[in-house]
C-alpha positions in Angstrom: 6.8 33.0 1.5 3.0 31.4 1.6 2.6 27.8 0.9 -0.4 26.3 -1.2 -1.6 22.8 -0.7 -3.1 21.6 -4.0 -4.4 18.0 -4.8 -1.5 16.4 -6.0 1.2 18.7 -4.4 2.5 21.6 -1.9 4.1 25.1 -3.7 6.1 27.4 -1.4 6.5 30.3 -3.1 10.0 31.4 -2.4 9.5 34.9 -3.9 7.9 36.5 -7.5 10.4 34.0 -9.4 10.8 31.1 -7.7 8.5 28.3 -6.1 9.3 25.2 -4.0 7.1 22.2 -5.2 6.7 19.0 -3.2 4.2 16.5 -4.8 2.6 14.4 -2.9 3.5 10.2 -2.3 2.1 8.2 -5.4 0.8 10.9 -7.9 0.6 10.1 -11.2 1.0 13.0 -13.5 -0.9 12.8 -16.7 -1.6 15.7 -18.7 -4.5 17.1 -16.5 -2.3 17.7 -13.6 0.4 19.3 -15.8 -1.9 21.7 -16.8 -2.8 22.7 -13.7 0.1 22.7 -12.2 1.5 25.1 -15.1 -1.9 27.5 -14.8 -1.0 27.8 -11.1 2.6 28.6 -11.5 1.8 31.2 -14.3 -1.0 32.8 -11.9 1.5 32.9 -8.9 4.8 33.5 -10.1 6.1 36.4 -12.4 8.4 35.0 -15.3 11.1 34.1 -15.6 10.4 31.1 -13.1 12.8 29.2 -11.0 11.8 26.0 -9.6 13.3 23.8 -6.7 11.7 20.3 -7.0 11.8 18.4 -3.9 11.6 14.8 -4.2 10.4 14.0 -0.8 8.3 11.2 -1.8 7.5 8.9 -5.0 5.5 9.9 -7.9 5.3 8.8 -11.7 4.7 10.4 -15.0 2.3 9.7 -17.7 4.8 9.6 -20.9 2.5 12.7 -22.3 3.3 14.6 -18.6 6.7 13.7 -18.9 7.3 15.4 -22.5 5.5 18.4 -21.2 6.1 19.0 -17.5 9.4 20.8 -17.6 8.8 22.7 -21.0 6.6 25.6 -19.8 8.8 28.6 -21.6 8.7 30.6 -18.5 10.4 28.3 -16.6 14.3 29.2 -17.4 15.9 27.2 -14.6 14.7 23.7 -12.3 16.9 22.6 -9.3 15.5 18.9 -8.4 16.9 17.8 -4.9 16.7 13.9 -5.1 17.8 11.8 -2.1 17.6 8.8 -3.6 19.3 6.7 -6.7 15.6 6.4 -8.1 14.4 9.9 -8.1 17.7 10.8 -9.4 17.0 8.8 -12.6 13.5 10.1 -12.9 14.8 13.2 -12.8 17.2 12.1 -15.6 14.5 11.4 -17.9 12.8 14.6 -17.5 16.1 16.4 -18.0 16.3 15.0 -21.4 12.8 16.4 -22.3 14.2 20.2 -22.0 16.4 21.7 -24.7 17.8 24.2 -21.9 19.5 21.0 -20.3 22.1 23.3 -18.8 19.4 25.1 -16.5 18.3 21.7 -14.9 20.6 20.7 -12.2 20.3 17.5 -9.2 21.4 18.1 -6.1 21.7 16.2 -2.6 20.5 18.9 -0.7 18.4 21.6 -0.4 20.7 24.6 0.5 22.5 23.6 -2.6 19.2 23.7 -4.7 18.7 27.1 -3.7 21.8 28.9 -3.8 22.5 27.6 -7.5 18.4 28.8 -8.2 19.6 32.0 -6.6 22.7 32.6 -8.7 20.8 31.5 -12.2 17.3 33.7 -11.3 20.4 36.6 -11.0 21.7 35.8 -14.3 18.8 35.4 -16.2 17.5 38.4 -14.8 20.8 40.5 -15.8 20.3 39.1 -18.9 16.9 40.0 -19.7 17.3 43.5 -18.6 20.2 43.9 -20.8 18.2 42.2 -24.0 15.0 43.9 -23.0 
């Protein structure tokens, strides 16, 4: 595992397909930060991507970023660790922008989130091998 500290987040590469993201307190994601985030994921992970978003801190999104942040084609599944009702609510808004809602789930603990991502990643990679 390797951890990268960006100006807006800490991103830990868990394996070649998976990253855990902790966004810094008070960040407002706009289109520029969303593009930087997507570029980072594309340069450090191999598709398909699975993400664990650990919402330890409070942060916000502009409307444009909200509609784009979870919709990078390489992102196959997203597990969000939402420790409180506010982070859970903001996660629902982002989830509604994705066409693959069943591959976007909220969890109360990191262990649950990681377990689900590992299970989904295995299914995704197996399906891609069968199709491809």
